[in-house]
N, C-alpha and C positions, 0 to 999 in steps of 0.2 A: 525471473523477478520482474514485477511491473516497473515501468519507467517513471511513475509519477506519484505525487502526493495525493492524487485523486482516489487512491485506494482508501484513504481515510474517510472520504465522503461516502464511498460505497459501504464501508463498515458501519457508519452511522445509519444508513438506510437499512442494512441487514438487521440492526438492533430494533428498528421500527417493526419490521415484519415479525420478528420473533416475539416481541412484546405484545403485538396485536393478534397473534395466532395461537397463543398457548391454550385458550379455552376452546370448547367445542359447542358453539351455539346451536348447531343442528344435530349434534350427536355423532357426526362423522369424525373418524379419527380417534374415537374414544377407546379403541381396543387397547391402547397402551395402559389404560387404567383397569383392565379386566382382573388383574391379580390383586392390586392394592386397593382398588376402588377409590383412589385419590386422584382428583382431576388435575390436569396440567396447568393450573393457574398461577403457580409459583408462590402460593401462600399456604400456611398451615391451617388445619381444620380448627373450627371454633371449639373452645373449651367450656363454653356455657352449656346449660341444659338444652337438649334438642327441642326446637319448636315443631318438629315433624315426627310422625310415627308411622308404623306399618301394622295393619291388622289383616286378619285372614278368616276364612270360613270355608269348610268346617274345621274343627279343632284338630283333626288328624287326617293323614293322607294314606292313600293306597294306590298302587300302579293302575293307570287307566282312568282315574277319576281326577279331573282338574280341581285345583284349589283356587278360590276367588281371593285375590289379594288387593288391598286398597292402600295406597300411600296418601297421606293426609298432612296438610299444614294446620297447625293449631292456632296460628295467629298470623295476621298480615304483616308484611307482604308474604306472598306464597313462595313457591320455588320455581326457578326458571329451567333448571336441569336436574336430572337424577340418573342414577345407575343402580340397578338392583340385581342381586343374585341370591340363590339358595345355597347354603353351606351346611355341613354337618354340625350338629350342636354338641356332640360328644367331644370333649377336649382331648381324649385319648386317641381319637381317629384323625384322619387327614382332613383338616378344616380349610385347606387351600383350594380344594377341588369344587368347582361350581357344578351343581346338580340340576337335572331336569332342564326344562326349557320354558320360555314364556311366549304367550300369544300376543302379538302386537295389536294395539288399538290405534285409533286416530291420533296423529301427532306423536307417536312413539315408534321406535325401531328396535328390531332384534339385533343383538350384537354379541360379540365374543364368540369363541369357538363353540359350534353346536347350538347357537342361539341360546346359550345358557344365561344370558343377561338381557335386560330390557333397559332402554334409555330413551331420553327425549329426542324428538325429531325436529323440534323448533324451540325457540327460547321465549315464548310468551309466558307470562306468569300463570301458574297453575295452583289451584287450591286443593284438588284431590284427583286421583286417577284410580280406576278399578280395572283389573285385567286378570287373566288366568295364568296360573303356574301349572305346568304339566309335569307330574312326577316322573322319575326314571322308571324303566320297565321292571326293575327289581328294587325291593325296599333297600334303603340306605341308612336306616336308623333315624332317630329324631333329627329334625333340621331347624335352622333359623334362617330368616331372610336378613340379608345385610344390604344396606343401601347408603348411597351418598346423595344428599340433597344440596343443590347449589342455589343460593339466594341471589348472588351477584358475583362479579369477578373476584371479589376479595373475601367472600364469606361462604363457607360450606360446613355441613355437619355430617358425620357418619353415624348411622343408626342400626342397631340390631333389634330384631323383633323378639317377641316371646317365642317359646319353643312350639313348633308344629310337630305333633306326635306322629310316630310311625305306627299305623294301625296294627301292624303285624307283631309289635312288641307288647307283650302282656305284663312283663315284669317291670316294676318301677325302678327308676334310676335315681341315685342320690343327686340332689340339686348341685352339689359341688362338682360333679363330673360334667355338667352341662353348661353351655355358654349362657350367661345372664343377659337379659334385655337391657338396652341402653336407658339410663335414667332420663325422664322426659321433663320438659318445662311444665310448670303447674297448669298452664292454659290447656294442656292436652288432656286434662282430667276434670275440667270444670263443666258442670251441667249448666245449661242456659235456659232461662225462661222469659227472656225479653220479647216483647211483641215484635213482629216482623222478622223473626229470626228462626231458622230451621236448625234442628239438632238431629243429624242422622246417626244413629247409634248402631254399632256392629258388635255382636257377641263373639268372643273368642276365648280360648283356654290358655291358662298359664301352664308352666311346666308341671305343676302339681295336679293338673286336671281341674282346677277350680275355674268356673266360668266368671269372666269379668266383662262388664259393660264398658266399652270404650266409646267415647263421644267424638264424632267427626267434627271438623272445623265448623264453627258457627258461621252462618252466612245470612245476609239479608235477602229477603224475597219480596217481590212486589205485592202490594195489596191487590186482591182480586177485584176491588172496586175501581181500580185505575182505569180511566177512560169510559167508565160506566156511570158512576155516581160521583166520582172525584176527578180532579185534575192531578196529573203526576208528571214529574220531571226527574229523570234518574240516569244513572250510568251503570248499565248491567251488561254482563257478558254471559250468555247462556242463562243459567238459573242463579248466578251469583252477582250481587250488586255491590258497588262500593258506597253508593248513597242513593236515597230515595226521598224526594220532596213530594208531599201530597197536600192538597187543599180542597176546601169546599166552602160554600157560602151559607152562612146562618144568619138570616135577617140583615142587620146593618154591619155584621162582622164577617171577616174571613178567618177560617180556622186552618192553620198550617202545621204540618208535622215534618220535622227534619229528622232524618234517620240515616246514620252513617257508621261505617266500620272504621274505628280509630285505632285498631290493633290493641297493643298492650299499653298505650299511652294514657296517662292521667293528666289532669290539668289541660283540657282541650276545649276548643270552641267549634261550633257550627254556626254559619252565618248565611242568611238569605238576603240578597240585594235586589232592589228594583231599579233598573237602569234604562236609559234611553239608547244605550249601545252595548257592545260586548266588552267594554273596558271599564276599569275602575275610575271613579272620578264623579263627584256630585251625584252620588247614589244614596237612596234610602236603604238602611240596613237594620234588620232585626235578627237576633241570634241568641244562642244559649252558650254559656261558659260553665265548665265544671271545675270544682276544686279537686284536690287530690283525694279527698275523702268521699267523692262521688256526688256531693251536693251540687246543685245547679242554680245559676243566676241568669235571669233574662237581661238582655241589653238592647238598646236602640241607639242608632247613631246616623251620622251622615258622612259619607266618604268624600275626601278631598284629595284626589290624586292617589298616590301610593303611600301616603302618610297614615298614621294611626287615625281611625275615624273619630270624629267629634261625637262623644256619647251624651245622651240626655235622658231624662226620666219621662216616660210617656205613660200616663195612667190609663190610657185607652188601649194599651197592649198588655195582656196578662198571660202568665204562664199557667197552663192547665195541667200538664203532666210531663214527667221526665224520668229518665234512668240513664245511668252510665256504668255498665258492668259487663264483664266478660268480653270487653273489646268493642261493644256496640253502644253507641251514644244516640239517644233519641230524645226529642222534646216536642211538645205540642203547645202552641200559643194561639190566643185569639186577638185579632187586630181589627180595630175600627176601619171600615172601608174608606171613610172620608179622609181628606188630607188635613194636616195641621200646620200651623205657622212655624213650628220648630224643626220641621224636616220630614215628617211622615207624609208619604205621597198617597194619592187617591188610587187605590188598587182596583177600582171599577174600570180604570183605563188600562190599556195594554202596556206592559213593561217587559223588557228583556230580563230574565231571571239569572242572577249570578249566585252560585253556591261556592263557598270556600270553607275549609277546615284547617285548623292549625293549633298551635300551643297557646295557652292563656294562663294568666295568673289572676286570682280573685282575692282581694283583701278581705279582712274581717268585716269591714263596713260595705262590702259588695261592690267596691270599685274594681272594674274589669280592665285588664291590660292585655291586648292581643298582639301576638307576634306575627310577623309576615308569613303568609301561608305558602308562598312560593308558587311556581308554575304548575306543579304536578297535583296540587290540591285545590285547583280552581276550575270551575266548570260553568258553561254558558248554555242557555236554552237555545233551541233551534230558531225560534222566532219570539215575538211578543205575545204575552198572555195576560188575560184579566182574571180576577178572582172567580168569575162566573163560568170560565171556560172549563169544559170537561174533556180532557185530552189525556193521552198517554205518550209522552215525548221523551226521546233519548237526548242526552247531553250532546252538544255540538263539539266537534273536534276543534280546538282552538288553533287559530292560524296566526303566525307571526311573520308577516311578509318582510319586515325589515331584517329579521334574523336570517331569513332565507336569502335576501339580497346580500347581506354580509357574507354568508357562507359561499354564495355563488361567486362573488368578487374574489374571495380568498382562493377558491379553487382555480379560477382563471389565472390568478397571479402566480401561484406556486406550483400548480400541476402542469400548466401549459407554458405561460410566458417565461417563467424562470427556468424551467427545464430546457426549453429551446435555447434561451440566451446563454445558459451556462455551457451547454454542449458546443455551441458555435464558438464561443470565446476560447474554449480549451482545445478543441480538436480541428478547427477549420481555418486557422490563420494562414496555413500554407496552401490549403485547397482553394480558398477564395481571396486571393491577393489583389484581384482586379479592383478598379475604382467604380464607385457609384455615388454620384453627387459629391465628387472630390474626396471621398473617403473610401477606404477599403470595404469590400462587400461584407466580410465577416463582421467588421466593426459596426457597420450600419445596422445589420440584423441584431447584433448584441445590444447596441444602444437602444434601438427601438423596443426590443423586448423588455429591457430593464426600466425604461421610462414607463412602459405599460404596467410593469410590476409595481413601480412606485405609485402610479396614479390609482390603480385598483386597490392596493393595500391601504393607502391613505383614505380612499373613499369608503372602504369597508370599515376602517377604524372609526371614522366619523359616524357612519350609520349606526354602528352598534352602541356608541355612546349616546346617540339620540334615542335609540330604542330603550335602553336601560336607564336613561336619565342619570348618568354618572357611572359609578363603579358597580359591577354586577353583584347582586345578592344571590348566593348559592344555597340551594337546598337539595343538591344531588346526593344520591347514596354513595357514589364512588368519590372518595376524598381527593383522588389525584386530579379530578376534573377542575378543582379549584385553581389549578395552575394555568388553566386556559386563558383567563384575562391577563395574567402576569406575563405569560409567554407571548401573548398578542402584543402587549406594549413593547416587549423586548424586540420582537420581530419588526414592528413598525419603526422603532428607533434605529435598528441596523439598516433597514431599507432606506431610510432617509440619510443615514450617515454615509453609505457607500457612494452614492453619486456626488456627495459633497467632497469626499476624498478624491474622487476621479477628477473633479474640477481643478484640484490643486496638485495633480500628479506631476512628478518630475519628468523631464524629457528623457527619452530613451538614451541609454549610454551613460547617463549621469550616475554618480555613486549611490544616490538614494533611490534610484529606480527599482532595484531588487527588493528593497524594504517595502516600497509601495505595492509591488506585485504580490508579495506575500500577504500584506495587510488586506489588500483588495480581495484576494482569493479567500482569506480566512473569514472576513466579514460576510462575504457573499454566500459561502458555503454554510456558515452558521445560521444565517437568516433563512436559507432554503431548508436546511435540516429541521430547524425549529418550526418553520412554517408548515412543513408536511406533518410533523408530529402533532402540531396544534390542530390541524384539520382532522386527524384521527380522534383527538380529544373532542373536538367540536361536534362530530356526528354522533358521539355517545351521549350528548346532553339531551335532556328530556324535551326541551322546546323544539328541537329539530324534527322529532317525530319521524325518523326515517327508518326504512326496513333494515334488518340485521345484515342482509347480504351486501349492503353498501361497503362494509368494512373489507370485503373481499375484492370489490372493484378497486378500492384504494390500494390494497395490497398488490393487486395486479400491476398498478402503475409503478409502485416501488420496485417490484421485481423487474419490470421492463426497463426502468431507468438504470438500475444496476447492470443489467445485461448489456445495454447499449454502451454505457461508459466503459465497462470492462472490455467489450469488443473493440471499441475505438482505441483503448489503451494498447491492446495487443497489436492492432494494425499499425499504430504509430511506432511502437517498439520495433516491429518487424521492418518497417520502412526505414527507420534510422540505421539499424544494423546493416541492412542490405546496402544502403547508400554509402556507408563508411567502407564496406567491403569492396564496393565498386571503385571507390577512390583509391584504396590500397592496390587494387589490381592495375590501375592506370598509372600509378606513381610508385616508384621504388622508395624504400625507407631512406630517408636522408635527402630526398629530392628537394631542392630549394623551392620548387614551384608547388610543393604540397603543403597545404595548411589544414591541420587537423581541426581547426576551429571554424571551418567553413559552415555556413548555415545549412540546416537540413532542407533539402529540396525534394518534394514528393514527385513520384512519377505519375503518369497519366492513369495507370491502372488503379493505384491506391486512391487517387483523387476521385475517380469514378465510383469506386467502392464506398468511399466515405460519403459521397453525394447521395448514393442510393440509400445508405443507412440514415442519413439526415431526413430525407423525404419520408422514409418509413417511420422514423421517430416522431416527426411532426404530425403525421397522420394518426399514429397510435395514441400519443398523449392528447391530441385534439379530440379524438373520439372518446377517450376515457373522461376527459374534462367535461365534454358536452353531456355524456351519460350521467356523470355525478350531478351536474347542475340540474338536469331534467328530473332525476330521481328526487333531488332536494326540493325542487320547485312544485312538483305535482302534489295534489291533495291526496 
């Protein structure tokens, strides 16, 4: 049995590892889901109609002839992870056996026994993937494809395709004996005719042999005139774009087209800002807002900080064309090049372009009210552009240096300084009893570390409030991330409280000293635990823009911290038992010179072992802290 309450802290850290390691962002470890196709996210599948589908070609299979399979999202956002298998369609047969194998393509991996399944190999958002399924060497009857699509840690859907017929079976089977396809969201069957949008259709067969035209997810594509006869500013990954802004000059006017994928949302807006920098504030804005019925209203305004823009009527800016259907919103407007006294800027001069989209409400008399777009729906041009510039530019990755500084300070505080200070105070009182500047060595190290924890935490706390100008406005998909600022306030309060408690601590040997010791330990451990958990939350937020593997670097720290504390607990327990045994060997029971309450004295071997562990611990947490800070800081 361990000798200390420290096992409580170790248990808290174990909870962190489990909670952060349940998913499979790179597809590794997913074999536990091969039977059920249920990811290990600790949540239930969504009960709403699936926004994802599976299509295939040809409509029947035979051994030796691969079948082309496409997994598609019908609306944004796409899917980050997936797992697909082929199973028998006949309910009277074994439907638990996975059949055939899949050929891996880029960013996918073969998995499950015999490569009978295919999954993601990384967690970027995907709109569609096409790959081959290789049938078994012998016919297995009609089959269906079953897949799980993961949108994020808290939402996933399971989908069953239409039946892929066995070419060797000529007799028809009743539909009741075959597995039916999963009902799909209406967006999976909507045909699209909006400009700037592609519809890739695939023909497939239903169980009854009737050909059905299935429409692939709608996607924005760039105008071929971009960089040739028009200027363009966009955010595209491969052939799929989230938004495209294009413009050209026509006499004294500039003609701008805003085109964006807004998913299934209605009551939205698109806004184009002309700014002197890459931040909101004192910017000229023109945009389009849609009502729930699809009608569109043009608005003009002036941004003042992060508050709602001051809107005004400008008769020299007119709406030329618009549509908001099938998840794609576009509008074209004509704007006078010259400036006006009420806020319109001269677009013959170079400006940084800002694009944002979000939710809007439009009244019956065309009054527009815009909601805050958040950080994930805001984009900035690479440099400044004039209306006459013919370029094809990608959106710049937004940088938030104060957020990175905040994160770096918190990592230094809780991953390095706090970890070292806690270990020293708990396990090195007997090892380092010598004096340094009139105080014991262990105490000087502990106090120095905790002063640095206090200073870095308070500095990070102030920096983030300066960055967000008050309380954070959240637009994150994962609701649990809303706890981040609340936990940050709690951690900061506990960090300030603990040194204040220490200033008024009772003297050793007094009746209240044990109470202080427990309170000091509890407040410190709580602050450390919440601080580490909050760092995990922080790196999941969109503004940090860090790679997925950073979660594993932090998990490595947690595992190491637990290992070191458990190892030191075992060494301490062993030393105490051995010391008491030695005392009993030197004194007979009842000896008046024997005091069972003598303080524990470590021998030189244990002290040396603990010193080696301390050096190793300081190096490891130091390297991990520096690594995380570097990853967080680099572009």
